[in-house]
N, C-alpha and C positions, 0 to 999 in steps of 0.2 A: 614463334612470331608474336603470339598473344602476350607473352611475358615482356618482349621488347617494346611492344606498343604501350603496355602498362607502364613500363619504366620511363618512357618518353613523357607520358601524361603526368606521372607523379613528379617528374622533374619540372615540368611547366607549372604545376601547382605550387611547388616550393618557390619557384621564381616569383610568382604573382604574390606570394604571401611573405616574402622575406622581410618586409617592413615590420612584421609582427614578431620578429625574433625576441625570445624571452631574455636574451642576454642583456637587453637594455635595463633590466631591473637590478642587475648586479653591478655595483660600483667597483672600479678597478683599484681603488685605494682601500687599504686596511681599515682606515678610520670610518669609512662610510659603508663598509661591507654589510649587506643585508641578507638575512637567512632566507633560504628558499621557502621556508614556511610562511613568509610574509608576502609572497608573490600572489597577485590575483589569479584566480583560476577560471574566470568566466570566458576568456578568449581562447579556449582550446581548439583543437582541430575539428573540422567538419566530420560528422559521424560516418558519412559515406567514404570519406578518405581513409579513416582508420580501419573500417571494415574491409575495404579493398586492399589496403596495405597488408593486413594480416592474412587475407584470403590468398593473395598471390604467393606469400611465403609458404603457406601450407600446400598450395598447388604445386609449387616447385618440388617440395618434398615428396608429394604423392606421385609426381612424374618420375622421380628417381626410384621410388619403390616399384613402380610398374616396369620401367625399363630394366632395372637391375634384376628383377625377378624373372622377366621373360628371357633375358640374355643368359642368366645363370641356368635356367631350365634348358634352354637351347644348347648350352655348352655341355650339360650333363648328357644330353642325347648324342652329341658329336664326339665326346672325349675318346671313345673306343673305336669309332669308325674313322674319323679324320682328325688326329691329334693336332695337326698343323692349324686347322681352323679353330680348334679349342683355344690354342695360344693366342690367335688373333682376337677371339672374343674376349679373352682376359684383358687385352690392351684396350679394347673398346669400352669395357666396363670401367676400367681405371680412368680412362679419359673422360667418360661421361660423368663419373663421380667428381672429377675436377671441375667440369662445367657447372655441375650442380652447386658445388662449394663457391664457385666464382659468382654465380647468380645470387646466392644467399648473402655473400659478402657485399655485393653492390646494393642489395636491399637494405642491409645494415647501415651502409654509408648514407643512403637516402634518408633513412629514419633519423640518423644522428644529425643530419643537416637540415631537417625540416623545421627546426626551431621550436619544437614542442616537447623536448625532453624535460625541460624544467616544469612545464605544465603537467606532464605525466606524473612526476614525483610529487608535485604539490597536490594534485587531485587524489593520488594514491593515499597520501598521508591524511588528507581531509576526510575521505570516506571511511578509512579505518578508524580514525578518531571518533567519528560520528557513531559508528556501530558499537565501539568499545564503551562509549559513554552511555548509550542506550542499555547495554547489558549491565553496566554498573548500576544504573538507575533501577532496572528490573530486579536485580539480585539483592538490593539493600533497601527494603521497604522500611518506613519509619516505625511501624508497629507490626512485629511478626505475629502477634496474637490474632490480628484481623486480616492479615495478608492472604490473598488467594495463592494456593500452592499447587505445585505439580511434583509428585514424589517419583523419583527414578531409582530403582533398585539396581545396584551394580553387582549383579550375580548371574549375568548371562553366561551360559556355558560355552565359552570360546576363548581365543587368545587375546593378548593385550590390545592389538590393533582393533579387533572386533569389539572389545569392551569399550575402548575409547570412542569408537564410532557410535556405540549404543548411547553413551553419555551425550554426544553431540546431537543425536536424534532427539533425545529427551529435551535438550536445551532449545532446539529449534521449535519444538512443540510448545515449550514454556514461553518462548518469545512470541509465538503466534497467538497464544491464548492470554497473554499478559499475566502469567502466573510465575511466581518465584520458584526457581528450581531447587528442590530439596534432594540432595544426593545421599541416598542410604547405602553406605559402603561397608556396613558391618560384616557382610559375608563376602567381601572381595577376595577372590582366590589368590591375588598377587600380594596381598598385604594384610596381616591380621590387624594392624593398626588402622586399616581403612585408607581412604583417599588422602586424609590429612597427614599421614605419615611421610608422604613424599611431596605433596602439593598443598598449597594454601587452600583453606575452605573456599567454596564457590560463593559464599556470602559472608559478609562481616556482621550482619545484623539478624539473620534469620536462617537457622539450621534445623529447627524442630518441625517434624511433620504433624504436630498436633493441630486440631481445629475442631470447630463445633459440628462440622458435618464432613463426611468423606464418602467416596465411592470409586469404583473402577471407571475406566474410560468408557464413554465420553463424559459422563456426568452432565451437569448443566451449569449455567452462569451462577446459580445460587450455591452450588456445592463449593465449600471452602477448600477441601483437599481432594485431589484426584490422583489415583495411582495409575501409572502408565505401563501398559504391557510392552514387550519387545516389538520392534517394527514389523516382524513377520506376522504377528497376531493382532495388530491394531485393527479394530473394526468398530465403526466405519473409518475408512482411510481418508484423512483430510487432504485438501488440495495443496497444502503448503509443505508437504514432505519433499525431500530432495527428489527430483532435480529442480524444484521451483525456487526462485529467488524473489525478494520483495519487489512489488511493482513500483514502489516509490523510489527505489534506488536504481531501477533498471535503466533510465535514460543516461545517467552518469556512468554506470558500469558498462553500458554498451559501447561507449567510446573508449573506455580505458583498457579493458581486458579481453582476452581471447576465449576464456571459458568461465563464465560467471559463477557457476555452482562451486567450482573449486575455491574461488575467492571467498564465497559465502561460508563454506565449511571451514576454511582457514581462519576466519574471524572468530568462530567459536573455539577452535583449538587454541588460538592466541590467548583468549580469556582464560581457558581452563589450564593451560600450561604455565602456571604461576608457581614455581617450585618453592619449597621451604629453603631457608638459608643453607641447611646441610646438603640438600640435593643440589642446589646451585653451586656450592663449593666443589662437590664431587665432579660435576660436569665440567666446571672450569679447569680443575686440576688435570682432568683427563686430556683436555685440549692442549694444555701446556706440555703434558707428557709426550704426546704423539707429534707435537709441533704442527698443529693444524694451521694451514695457511693456504692462500689462493695463488694461482688457479688450481682447482681441484674438482674431480668428478666423483660422485658418490655412487656406489653400487650396493645393492642388497641382494644377497643370494640365499634362497631358502632351500634347505636340503632334507628336512625331517618330516614333520607330521602331515603336511598337505601334499607332498610330492606323490604322484601317481593316483591321487584321489581327486583333488581340486586343481592341481597344477602339474604340468609336465616338467621333467628334469631338463634343465638347460646347462650345457657345459660352460665353463668359465670363458671359453673362446668367444661365445656369443655375446657375453657381457663386454668383454674387452674390445670386440669389434666396434661396439657403440662408443666406448671410451676413446679409442683411437680416432674415430671419425670426428668426435668433438674437438680433439686437439689439432687435427688437420685443419678444421674450420677456424679454430682460434689462431693458428699460425698465420693466417692471412691478415690479421689485424694487430698482432703483437708478437714479440719474441718470447718463446716458451723455453725457459732454461731447464725447468724441472717439471716433468709430467707426473702429477700426484693423483692417486686414486684412494678414496676412503672406502674400506670394505666392511660392511656389516653383514654378518652371517650367523647361522646357528650350527655351523660345522667348522671347527678350528682348522681342519686340514685344507680348507679353501684358501686361507691366507698363505699357507706354505706353497700351495700349487701355483698361485698367481705370482708369487715372488720368484719361483723357479722358472716358470715359463715366460715371464715378462720382466727380466732384470733391468730393462731400461726405464721402468716405472718406480717411483717412490710409493710404496704401498703402506698406507696408514691403517692401523687396526690392531686390536688386541685379542689374541687367542683366548684369554681368560673370559672376556665378554662373550665370545662365541660359545665357550663351554657352558657358561651359565644359561645360555639360550637353548641348550639341548633339552630334550624332553624330560630327562630325569631331574633336571634342576630348574625347570621353567618357572615354577611358582615360588621360588625363593626370593627374598628381598634383593639379593645380589643380582638376580636375573632381571627384576623390575628396574633397578637402577641402570643396568646395562642396556635395556631397551630404551629407556628415557634418554640415555646418553647417545646411543646410536641414532635415534630419531632427531635429536638436536643437531648433530653434526651432518647427518644426511641432508637435512633441510637447509643447512647453511652452505652446502656445496653449490657450485656454479651450474651443475648439470647432474641429472639422475639417470642411471641405467638399472632397470629392475623389472619385475613382473607385476603388472597391475592386478593380477589375481591375488596378490598378497596385500593384506590390510596394512601391514607395516609400510610397504612401498607407497601405497596410496596416501597414508597418513603423512609420510615425509614430503610427498608432493604437495599436499594441502598446506602443510606448514611452510614449505618453501614459498608458496604463493602469498604468504603474509610478509614477505621480506623483499619483494621486488614489485615494481609497478605492474609487470605482467610476466609471470614465469610459466605461462601455459604451454610454451614450446621448449622448456628446459628439461626435457625428459626423453627417454627412449624405452618404451615398454616392449618386452619380448613376447607378450601374449595378448592380454585384453586391452581394450580401451578403458578410459577412466569410468568408474561407476561407484555408486554408493549402495551398499547392501540394503535391499528392500525398497529401492527407489521406484519412482514413477518412470514411465518409458522415456527413453532419449529419442527425440524426434529430429530428423533432418528434413529439409525442404529441397526438392529438386529444382535447380536453377537452369538446367540444360536437359533437353529430351534425350532419351536413349532407346535405340532399337536393338534388341537382343541379337548378339552374334552367335550365341550358344544357348542350349536349352537351360543352362544353369543361371542365365542372366535374366533380369527383370525388364519389363517394358516401363519406361518412364516418360511422363509428360511434365512440362514445367508446372510447378505448384504442387506436385504430388507430395504427400507426407509419408515419410518412411520411418518406421519404428526400427531403430538400429540394433542389431544383435552383436556386431563386432567389426573390426577392421582386420583384414587379412594381411595387411602390410605388403601387398603386392599390386597396389593400385586399385584394388577392389574392396568393397565392404559388403557385408551381408545384412539384410534387413527385410522387413515385411512392408510392402506397398499397401498403405491403408485404403487406397482407392480400389485396387484389384485383389487385395488379400493374398498377393503372391509373395512367397518367401524365397528370395533368390539373391544373387550377387548384382552389384551395380558399381560403375566407376565412381570412386569416392569423390573425385573433383567435380562431379556433376551435381553435388548437393552442398548445402551449407547448414550449419547447426541452427536449430530453432530453440531459443532459450525460453524455458517456461517461467512464467511469473505467477504469483499468487498475491492476494490482498492480505498483507501483514499489517499489524498496527504501526502507525507512524511515530508514536511517542512524542506528541507535541510538547510535553513537559520538558523534553531535552532540547536545548538550542541546537540548530543545524550546524553551527560551527562557532568556535571561540575566536573572536577577532584578533586577539593579541597573544596567541599561544607562543610561549618561549620554547626554543629548540631543546634546551636542557631538560625542561619539565616534560616535554613531549617524549623525549628519549626515556626518561625514568618511568613514565606512566605506561607507554604503549609497547615498549620492548622489554617485557617483564622477564624474559627467559634468557638474558644475556645476548639478545639478538640485535644489538646496536651495531649493525654493519652498514655504516654510511647512510643511516636512516632508510634502509631498504624495507619499508613496511608497505605491503602491496595489496591490491584489490583486483577483482575480476568483474567482467561485465556480462550483460545478457539482455535479451528482449524476447517477447513472445507472450502468448496467452496460455492460460491453463487448459490442460486437456481433460475432458470429461471421460470417465471410465464407463465404457459400455459393456454390460455383462449380458451374455446370451444364455438363455436357459433352454435346455432341450428335454422334453418329456418323452418317456418311453411309450411307444404305441401299444395300446392294450387291445387284444383280440376279443371280439364280441362272441363269447361262447354261450350266451344265455339262450340262444334260439335252438341249440342242439338238444334234442330230446334224448332220453336215456337209451332208447333203442338204437339210435344212431351212434351213440358213444360206445355201446357194447360191440356193435358191428365194426366200428372203426378199429377197436382194439384187436378184434379177431383178424381183420384184414391186414393190419399192421404186422401182426406176428407172422402170418403166412408170408407176406411180402419180404419180411426180414430174413426168413429162412432161405428163400430163393436168392435174395441179394447176397447173402453171406457166401454162398457157393461161388458166385461170379466174382465177388471181391477177392476171395482167397486165391482163385485161379489167376486173377490179374496181378496180385501182389507177388505170387510165386514166380511169375514170368517177367517181372520187371528187371531190366538190366541197366546198370549205370556205368558209363564209360569213365566218369570222374568220381573221385573219392568225395569231393565237395558235394556233388549231387546226392550221393548216398547218405552223407551226413545230414544234408538238408531234409531229405525224405524221412530219415529216422526221427529228427527233431520235430517235424510237423505232425507226426503221429501222436505226440504227447498232447493230452487233452488241453493243458493250460496254454499251449502254443497259440491257440486260436482265441484265447480269452479277450484279446485286445479288440476283436471285432464286435464283442458284446458290451464293451465299456460305454457308459453314458458319455456322449461327446460334450464335454464342458471345458470352456476356456479357463474357468476359475480354478479348476484343479489340474489342468494340464493334460486332459485326455481328449482334447479336440484336435484332430489332425487336419491340416489344410490338404487340398487336392494333391499337391506335389508330393507331400510326405506320405500320403496314403498310397499313391501309385508306386512310390519307391519301396514302401514296405511290402506291398504285394509282389513287386518285381524281384525283390531280394529273396523272398520265400519260394518263388517259382524258378529262380535262376535265369531270369530274362536279361536281355541286354539293357543296360541302364545308361551307359556313357560310352564315348569313344575312348580307346586306350590313351593314357597319358602318364607322365612322370609326376608322382606326388612330390610335395615339397620335402618330404623325408628322404627322397632319393629312390624310392621303390616304384616299380611300374604298377599302375592301376589298370586292371583288365576291364573288359567291357561289362562284366557282371557287377563291378563296383564294390565287391566285398572287402577290399583292402581298408576302406574307411571305417569298418566296424572295429578294427583293432589297431589302426595307425596311431603311433605315439603322439602325433601332432594333431589328431582329431579332437576338436573342441567338444564334440558330442559325448566323448567318453566321460567327461567330468560332469556335464549337465545331467546325464541320465542317472549317475550315482546320486547326485543331490536330489533329483526329483523322486527317486525311489524312497529315499530317506524321508522326504516330505510326506509322501503317501502313508508310510508306516506311522510317522509321527501324528498325522491327523487322525488315523484310525485309533491309535492308542489314546489320543486326547478325548475322542468320543467315548472311550471307556473310563474316563477320569483317572487314567494312570499317571498323568502329569509327566509325560516324556520330556527329556531334554537331549538335544543333539550335542555331540562331542563333549560329554561330561568331564568336568575337571576333577582332579584328584584321584583318577582311576586310569590305569594303563596296563597294557599287556607286557610281556617279558621284554620286548624290544623297545618299550617306551611309548608306543603309539596308542592313541586313545580309541575306544570303540566309537562307532557312529552314533550310538544313542543308548539311553538308559531310562528306565521308568523310576520315578521317585517313590511310587507305591509298589508294594510287593506284588509280584505277578502270580506266584504260587508258593504255598508252604512257607510263607514269610520271607521268600527270597525275591530280590529285585531282578528284573530282566535287563540284560544288555544284548545289543545286537550289532552286527557288522555286515554291511551290504557289499557284495562284489558282483560285477558283471563280466563274464568271460565270453569270448567269441567262439561259437560252435565251430566255425570254419577256419579258425587260426591254425597255423602250421603245427603247433604243439598239441592240438586237440583233435584235429580233423580225422586222424586215423582211427582213434577209438570211437569218435562220434559217429563214424560211418557204420559201425556195427552195434554200438550200445547207446541208445538214447539217454540223455541226461548225464552221460559220463563226465563231461567237462564241468558241469555244475557240481556234481558229487565230489569230484576231485578238489575243486575250489573250496567247497564246504569243509572237507576234511582238513585242508591246510589251515583254514580259519580256526578250527577247533584246536589244532595243535598250538597255534600261536596264542590262543586264549586259555591255555591249560591252567595257568596260574590263577586266573580269575574264577575259573570253574571250581578249582580247589578251594578258593576263598568263599564259596557259597553263592555265587551268582548263577542265575540261569542264563546260559548263553545260547543265542540263536545265530548260526552262520547262514545268512540269507544269500544264496548264490543263484544267479539267473544266467541264462545263455542268451546271446543276441538273437537266436532263432526262436526263442520263446520258452523252452523248458525250464522248470525250477528244480532245485534239489529237493529231495523228500522232506528235509527238515523245514524248508520254507513252505512246502505244501501243507504240512501239518500245522505250522505256525499261522498261516493265513486262515486255515480252517478253524483253528481255535479262536482267533480274533472274530471271525464271522459268527461263530456260535455264541460268543459272548455278546456281540452286538444285537443279535436276534433276541437273546434273553433280556437284555437291558431295555431295548426299544419296544419289544413285543411285535416287531415287524418281521415276518418270516423272510421278507425279501431283502432285509438289511445286508445279509451275507453276500448277495449277488452284486452289491455295489463295490465289493473289493475286487 
């Protein structure tokens, strides 16, 4: 009903404003035809109208996520009990999907008839042109010898998408500090010839990092050359990092686009993606070879290095469901003769699989590019050109289906948003929401109250600020209510995004717009990468204030032992020893008579006897290093270890039943926590090694085990006997079906087995002279012996270096 009322209101708005139609600016005769670039853009739509229009479209989609998820779960529960009802539910789901598509179709009609489409294109082009000219001004100072510079080293140990985002981050800092970006790509793992082998230099007048003074971040205004660390290590963290956008652009962007930060990132990618003539020719010829044309949906399927560590494996059917839904929606507005899908992948077999399973589709893609993207060829020049080509054509598709956990997927989405006035809804992510690695928090504002109907839901009041963790794509999102500090689920439609802004330079030296820009000149200047698709050069909008980071410090409570006299200390030792002897008899008797009716309880008991299983209770609670647990997480942790009831039984989205003890979530393939815990453990190890000046790097390039996968980390300084250290972290579930039998009799058995598997996989690197550490942990707390020895070694070295005997306890 709310949607219908909104549609009536929006129709009335259009009727009242139909005299403002932008069509009056275009002559119907060829002689007097005027470019859309010459249309005035001051009479655009009311900002509340645009925000409401975009919100209702998203709410319709969220309503579909909720209804389809609930009905699908209900169907799974009924399929074996009452098959006839399951069939009826299938019909309801299909008809509800039709209703959803019909609503979105009507919204599209209203948007097309509201007379503001010309304004949207005009505003999009104007804003993009303004930012591109500012970047051009910044990057080409008249005198490089006196210019203030920011040096960005292109040697981050990660894949192409991650490295490209590293350059974007550097560029944003350069823009915010009014410093010319100097890109040092001599050690770029993808090209021995550096950035300029495939792209034009980022500056025509200034590429030298030389200066009269230099320093590391943050330096000061008088420092001519500043060297910037990677975003994970920048300290202090400035307020203009993503997800913030410039406050001077915010009012215009808020009207134009649905997700401003994506537009903002897209502008830097547009400037950077300026290929050499040779690269341009290779990309263009590939498009001719595969006969790239529209309509077309792009999908990016990752199958190698990050699967099972940072991302889950998604079958091709999940991707193609999103593709099919797009074409069903499109069929309401036009006839679709050929359904095309552009496939970018690092596994050539994916192309064959899609062609065999979906013969009704025209599948565009080249197995040779997929093969060059495989791990063994990833850092060859042919692989680099393949990634650039894939990104170009993915971003030129009408719609994207991919996983936002992938940097390539997010890069394609960002570049797409430089080609349409608003492409914020032209995607379907199978896992994460959009994010920028190392970003400031994404904040949503509650616009409707919510009373929890389940213990997993949060209480909401209008105006509450929510730090968003992710969208579950079932009508609910997860986040932390900053008012109550509660980490829980909430209905997504009851909140709206709060776009962060920061005070960036406004570059008054650059005119706000050129009054008589010629269309041909604009095409040549701003669509540098062959992206002249009907002048689809787009922007994103946003509004809001910058968030201040509040850091809490927790000090360890020190017992005052100074008043204890020597006599009392001696007496206490004697009494303690006597009491221990009596207690040990009782403890042994109790242990010998313990009976467990479940194997999981026995495995849990065995695990908790390991000393390190309880170390988390002694960790310093710090939000900065990720060791601060909120009340809900603490209660859940204790309950898991005691085998208490945590939840009411339900069916997981993976199809398996979740019992009241909740242990299924520890090993579920769709559990987001599996990937975050892996990343956080690596961060802890990396910080500890950094404190020892070992210069650790995560996911080092140029080194891989026999199956092509890279280790989690490596020290650039020798660890022992002139040998560098490499490590690989894995977390196994003590109570998983494959381990619980052994875990019930042998503590640490799951971790030890996982460690041995790691050592076998890294046998080639061990033979090459690397010191390898297989760091295996169990969900109930035990470590493998190799990890215990490694942590002990790090702790001893920290104590020796700092002179603080307590340094070891911080691990």
